[in-house]
N, C-alpha and C positions, 0 to 999 in steps of 0.2 A: 271551154275556154271563152272568156268574155271578149268583147270587141277589142281589137288590137289597134293601137295608134301607131301605124307603120311609119309615119313621118317622124314622130317623136323618137322611135327606135333608131331610125336611120340617122337622125341628128346626133344621137349619142355615140355613134360609131364613126370616128374620123378616118375614113378609108381613102379619102382623096389623095391625089399626088401633089396638090398645091401646098405652098409653104405653111399656110395656116393649119391645114390638116396634119401636116408632119409635126408641127409644134404641139398641137393638141395630143398627138400620139405619143410624143416624147414625154409629156407631162403625165399622160395616162399610164404609160409603161412604168414610169417611176412610182406612181401611186399603186399600181399592181404589185410592184417589186418591194414588198414590205421588209425584206431582210437586206436589200441593197446590193445583192450579188450580181445584178444585171442579167439574171436568168429567172424565168417564170416557171414554177412547177404547176402541175394540175391543181394542187390545193390552193395555191395563190390565185390562179385564174378563177377557180370556182368561187372563192371568197370575194374576190374583187368584182366579179360579175354582180354580186349582191350589193357590196359596200361602195364600190367606185362607180360602176355603170348605173346601178340602181334601176335595173330593168328586171322587175320581178317575173315577167312573162318568160324571159330567157332563163333566169335562175331556176325557175320551176321545171325547165326542160333540161335536166342533167345530161341527157344523151346528146343534145346539141353542143353543150360545152365540151364534153369529152371528145366528141368527133372532131370538132374544130381544133381542139388542142392537139390531138394525134396527127391530124393532117398538117398543121402548121409546124409542129416540131420536126417533122420529117421533110419539109419542103426545101431545106438547104442542108448541106453537110456542115456541121459545126467544126470550128477550129479549136474548140475547147475539149478537154478530156471528158467532161461530164455533159457537154452541151446537147447531145442528141436526145437526151431525156427531158429537155427543157426548151422553152421558147426564148430566143434572143430577140433583141429589138428589131433586127433586120427581118424577122419572121412575124413580127407583131401585126403589121398591116394585113398580111395574109390570114392571120388568126382572126382578126376582126371581120374580114370579108367572109371567111368560112363560118364564123359564128352566126352571121346574118343569114347565110344560105342554109345552114343546118337548122337554124331556128324556123325558117320557112318550112323545111321538111317536117320538123316536129309538129308544127301547127297543122299541116296537112294530115299527118299521121293521127293526131288527136281527133281531128274532125271525122276520120273514118272509124276510129276505135270507139264506137258508141258506148260499149259497156265498161270502158276505162280499165281493161285488164292488161294493158301494155302490149297487146298483140292484136292483129287484125285477122278475124275469121273470114272464111269465104262468104258467109252470109253478110257480114258487115261490108266487105269489099263490093259485093254485088249491089247492096243497097246504096252504096255511095258512087256507083258507076257514073251517073250523070255529072256529079261534081268532079270526079277524077278525070273525066273526058274534057272538062273545061280547063284542067291543069296540064294535061299531056296529049290530048287528042283522042280520037276514036280507039277503043280497045274491046277485045273480047274478054269479059271479066274472068271467066273460068280459066282460060288459057293464060292470061296475064298473071293471075294469082299463082298458078303452078310455076311460072317462070320466076316470080319474085320469091316464092317459098323455097329458097335454094337448099335449105337443110332438110326439106321434106317433112317438117314437123306438123303440117296441117294448119299453120298459122304464120302470118307475116310478122317478123320481129323488126324493131326499129332499124337495126343494121341492114337487114335485107331490103327494107323499104328505101333507105337512103341510097344504097347501091343502084336500085331501080330508078329512083327519082333523078339521080345524076344522069343516067343513061337516057332517060326520057326528057331531060331538061324541064322538070316539073316547075311550074310557075303558078302560084296562087293568083286567082283573078282579082282578089280584093286587096292585095298588098301594094305598096308604093315602091316601084322599082327605080325611080329616078333619083337616086342618091349620088352625091358627088364622087366621081372616080378620079 
């Protein structure tokens, strides 16, 4: 993964609580909502990540998009009959926050997954230990690997990695965290 312009990515995600950010979110939600039903499907979110946000780095990390979608669509109980399978405007800010966070996890995952097979082996995890410790603090690589590999498959999958990253409060050292809240 090439050098990431974290400031540019943060600028494209209007997650602040200020009036300007809210207006930008309203327009963005409308741009995402191509069929005008005031609900966003995963397909709409996926396509809009490419066509509206125009952040190729995020679009290329499909796992980040789907994780952010799942968590956002379940963050509130919908008053609509079909709403729990979609994102409503009131969940959209949370989606954007989650998208940024899961993108960061995806970048970390890709940095460890040296052979690009979409899973992390124990060898890759141990080789990346010094970087991982910059993101989460001191670890015993073998013990931590076993904890993360919850399905016992001998490799860490993106879902498992994200669950662990959340618990460990993973924070890449080179990203820009000071975006408007």
